[in-house]
C-alpha atoms as a printed R data frame, in Angstrom:
    type eleno elety resid chain resno       x       y       z
1   ATOM     1    CA   MET     A     1 157.360 158.389 157.855
2   ATOM     2    CA   ASP     A     2 156.311 157.045 161.749
3   ATOM     3    CA   PHE     A     3 157.339 158.134 165.091
4   ATOM     4    CA   ALA     A     4 160.230 156.116 165.522
5   ATOM     5    CA   ASP     A     5 162.055 157.494 162.389
6   ATOM     6    CA   LEU     A     6 160.656 161.085 163.433
7   ATOM     7    CA   ILE     A     7 162.929 160.186 166.925
8   ATOM     8    CA   VAL     A     8 166.077 158.692 165.006
9   ATOM     9    CA   LEU     A     9 165.733 161.809 162.472
10  ATOM    10    CA   LEU     A    10 165.985 164.368 165.352
11  ATOM    11    CA   SER     A    11 168.352 162.683 167.353
12  ATOM    12    CA   GLY     A    12 170.808 162.368 164.371
13  ATOM    13    CA   ILE     A    13 170.463 166.383 164.203
14  ATOM    14    CA   GLY     A    14 171.101 166.821 167.487
15  ATOM    15    CA   GLY     A    15 173.994 164.558 167.787
16  ATOM    16    CA   ILE     A    16 175.605 166.696 164.686
17  ATOM    17    CA   GLY     A    17 174.459 170.228 166.514
18  ATOM    18    CA   PHE     A    18 175.992 168.921 169.545
19  ATOM    19    CA   ILE     A    19 179.436 168.063 167.676
20  ATOM    20    CA   SER     A    20 179.553 170.738 166.037
21  ATOM    21    CA   TRP     A    21 179.201 173.157 168.797
22  ATOM    22    CA   PHE     A    22 181.572 170.795 170.794
23  ATOM    23    CA   PHE     A    23 184.397 170.684 168.748
24  ATOM    24    CA   PHE     A    24 184.141 174.153 166.107
25  ATOM    25    CA   GLY     A    25 182.309 176.661 168.666
26  ATOM    26    CA   LYS     A    26 184.320 178.885 170.250
27  ATOM    27    CA   LYS     A    27 186.474 178.242 173.289
28  ATOM    28    CA   ALA     A    28 187.137 180.967 175.763
29  ATOM    29    CA   ALA     A    29 190.366 182.173 177.036
30  ATOM    30    CA   SER     A    30 189.244 182.036 180.681
31  ATOM    31    CA   ASN     A    31 192.533 180.219 181.291
32  ATOM    32    CA   ALA     A    32 194.755 183.644 180.994
33  ATOM    33    CA   VAL     A    33 197.115 183.760 183.468
34  ATOM    34    CA   GLU     A    34 197.522 187.641 184.300
35  ATOM    35    CA   ALA     A    35 201.403 187.933 184.314
36  ATOM    36    CA   GLY     A    36 202.030 191.236 186.362
37  ATOM    37    CA   ASN     A    37 205.803 191.865 186.105
38  ATOM    38    CA   ALA     A    38 207.366 188.711 185.978
39  ATOM    39    CA   ILE     A    39 205.560 184.695 185.616
40  ATOM    40    CA   THR     A    40 207.073 181.228 184.742
41  ATOM    41    CA   ILE     A    41 206.133 179.055 182.084
42  ATOM    42    CA   GLN     A    42 206.872 175.836 182.843
43  ATOM    43    CA   VAL     A    43 207.956 173.700 179.950
44  ATOM    44    CA   SER     A    44 206.853 170.141 179.701
45  ATOM    45    CA   GLY     A    45 204.596 168.356 177.632
46  ATOM    46    CA   GLY     A    46 203.623 171.960 176.739
47  ATOM    47    CA   TYR     A    47 203.351 175.427 178.313
48  ATOM    48    CA   THR     A    48 202.026 175.776 181.604
49  ATOM    49    CA   PRO     A    49 200.430 178.617 181.447
50  ATOM    50    CA   ALA     A    50 199.697 177.869 177.773
51  ATOM    51    CA   THR     A    51 197.610 181.382 177.816
52  ATOM    52    CA   ILE     A    52 199.139 184.669 179.618
53  ATOM    53    CA   GLN     A    53 197.794 188.326 179.725
54  ATOM    54    CA   LEU     A    54 200.261 191.393 179.388
55  ATOM    55    CA   GLN     A    55 199.897 194.900 179.259
56  ATOM    56    CA   LYS     A    56 200.534 196.763 176.592
57  ATOM    57    CA   GLY     A    57 203.765 198.973 177.315
58  ATOM    58    CA   LYS     A    58 204.758 197.001 180.463
59  ATOM    59    CA   LYS     A    59 207.600 195.745 180.343
60  ATOM    60    CA   THR     A    60 207.768 191.706 181.191
61  ATOM    61    CA   ALA     A    61 209.928 188.799 182.381
62  ATOM    62    CA   ILE     A    62 208.806 185.630 181.276
63  ATOM    63    CA   SER     A    63 210.647 182.764 182.802
64  ATOM    64    CA   PHE     A    64 210.538 179.209 181.079
65  ATOM    65    CA   HIS     A    65 211.394 176.172 183.141
66  ATOM    66    CA   ARG     A    66 212.032 173.072 180.651
67  ATOM    67    CA   THR     A    67 211.963 169.979 182.555
68  ATOM    68    CA   ASP     A    68 210.932 167.587 179.420
69  ATOM    69    CA   PRO     A    69 213.745 165.838 177.602
70  ATOM    70    CA   SER     A    70 211.787 165.911 174.682
71  ATOM    71    CA   SER     A    71 213.780 167.757 171.654
72  ATOM    72    CA   CYS     A    72 210.921 169.341 170.612
73  ATOM    73    CA   LEU     A    73 210.569 171.123 173.582
74  ATOM    74    CA   GLU     A    74 214.072 172.547 173.552
75  ATOM    75    CA   GLU     A    75 213.076 175.932 172.008
76  ATOM    76    CA   VAL     A    76 210.570 178.190 172.237
77  ATOM    77    CA   ILE     A    77 209.962 180.561 168.837
78  ATOM    78    CA   ILE     A    78 207.621 184.090 169.618
79  ATOM    79    CA   ALA     A    79 207.500 184.625 165.864
80  ATOM    80    CA   ASP     A    80 205.665 187.965 166.122
81  ATOM    81    CA   PHE     A    81 208.961 189.761 168.450
82  ATOM    82    CA   LYS     A    82 211.112 188.083 166.983
83  ATOM    83    CA   ILE     A    83 212.246 186.130 169.287
84  ATOM    84    CA   ARG     A    84 214.131 182.424 169.190
85  ATOM    85    CA   LYS     A    85 215.791 180.871 172.291
86  ATOM    86    CA   PHE     A    86 216.986 177.441 173.019
87  ATOM    87    CA   LEU     A    87 215.939 176.298 176.250
88  ATOM    88    CA   PRO     A    88 218.758 174.024 178.566
89  ATOM    89    CA   LEU     A    89 217.205 171.274 179.957
90  ATOM    90    CA   ASN     A    90 216.575 172.017 183.880
91  ATOM    91    CA   GLU     A    91 216.924 175.281 183.619
92  ATOM    92    CA   ARG     A    92 215.521 178.921 183.084
93  ATOM    93    CA   VAL     A    93 215.474 181.572 180.487
94  ATOM    94    CA   ASP     A    94 214.138 184.492 180.651
95  ATOM    95    CA   ILE     A    95 213.107 186.773 178.094
96  ATOM    96    CA   GLU     A    96 211.311 190.587 178.360
97  ATOM    97    CA   LEU     A    97 209.223 192.019 176.649
98  ATOM    98    CA   ASN     A    98 207.325 195.388 176.582
99  ATOM    99    CA   PRO     A    99 205.103 195.109 173.639
100 ATOM   100    CA   ASN     A   100 203.830 198.195 172.275
101 ATOM   101    CA   LYS     A   101 200.657 196.912 170.419
102 ATOM   102    CA   THR     A   102 197.149 195.252 171.834
103 ATOM   103    CA   GLY     A   103 196.188 191.474 170.092
104 ATOM   104    CA   THR     A   104 196.842 187.794 170.236
105 ATOM   105    CA   PHE     A   105 200.349 186.439 170.136
106 ATOM   106    CA   GLN     A   106 201.445 182.832 169.710
107 ATOM   107    CA   PHE     A   107 204.579 180.926 170.987
108 ATOM   108    CA   SER     A   108 205.476 177.459 169.930
109 ATOM   109    CA   CYS     A   109 208.143 175.068 170.354
110 ATOM   110    CA   GLY     A   110 211.141 174.373 167.676
111 ATOM   111    CA   MET     A   111 208.813 172.156 165.760
112 ATOM   112    CA   ASN     A   112 205.521 173.824 165.902
113 ATOM   113    CA   MET     A   113 203.903 170.773 167.799
114 ATOM   114    CA   PHE     A   114 203.377 172.865 171.055
115 ATOM   115    CA   HIS     A   115 201.670 176.316 170.916
116 ATOM   116    CA   GLY     A   116 201.301 178.678 173.590
117 ATOM   117    CA   LYS     A   117 199.246 182.731 173.327
118 ATOM   118    CA   ILE     A   118 200.051 186.250 174.759
119 ATOM   119    CA   ILE     A   119 197.516 188.240 175.294
120 ATOM   120    CA   VAL     A   120 198.359 192.210 175.376
121 ATOM   121    CA   LYS     A   121 195.498 194.424 176.258
């Protein structure tokens, strides 16, 4: 094995390591938005913000405002809280949550193509 083969081998191993880290490494939840007493989630090509943070035992009003005409986004499902709501186009739909346990809870569109998270601390 000469020097050129060694460089190619090390570059390949480094590339595999970088790709593994980039795609499969743990992603930080630094983009979570603290909700307070109320928060509005824009529904347009997904959910913005997609991750919200709530306080355990504190009642919070979550308002979904759908501006995307896609039929996929016309419903929101928060399975852990047994919530399924229709989201009419260009209208706000309020959901009141009072979480009594900590954890991360998923919400999604009716077709399970778009997702968001509720982090309860």
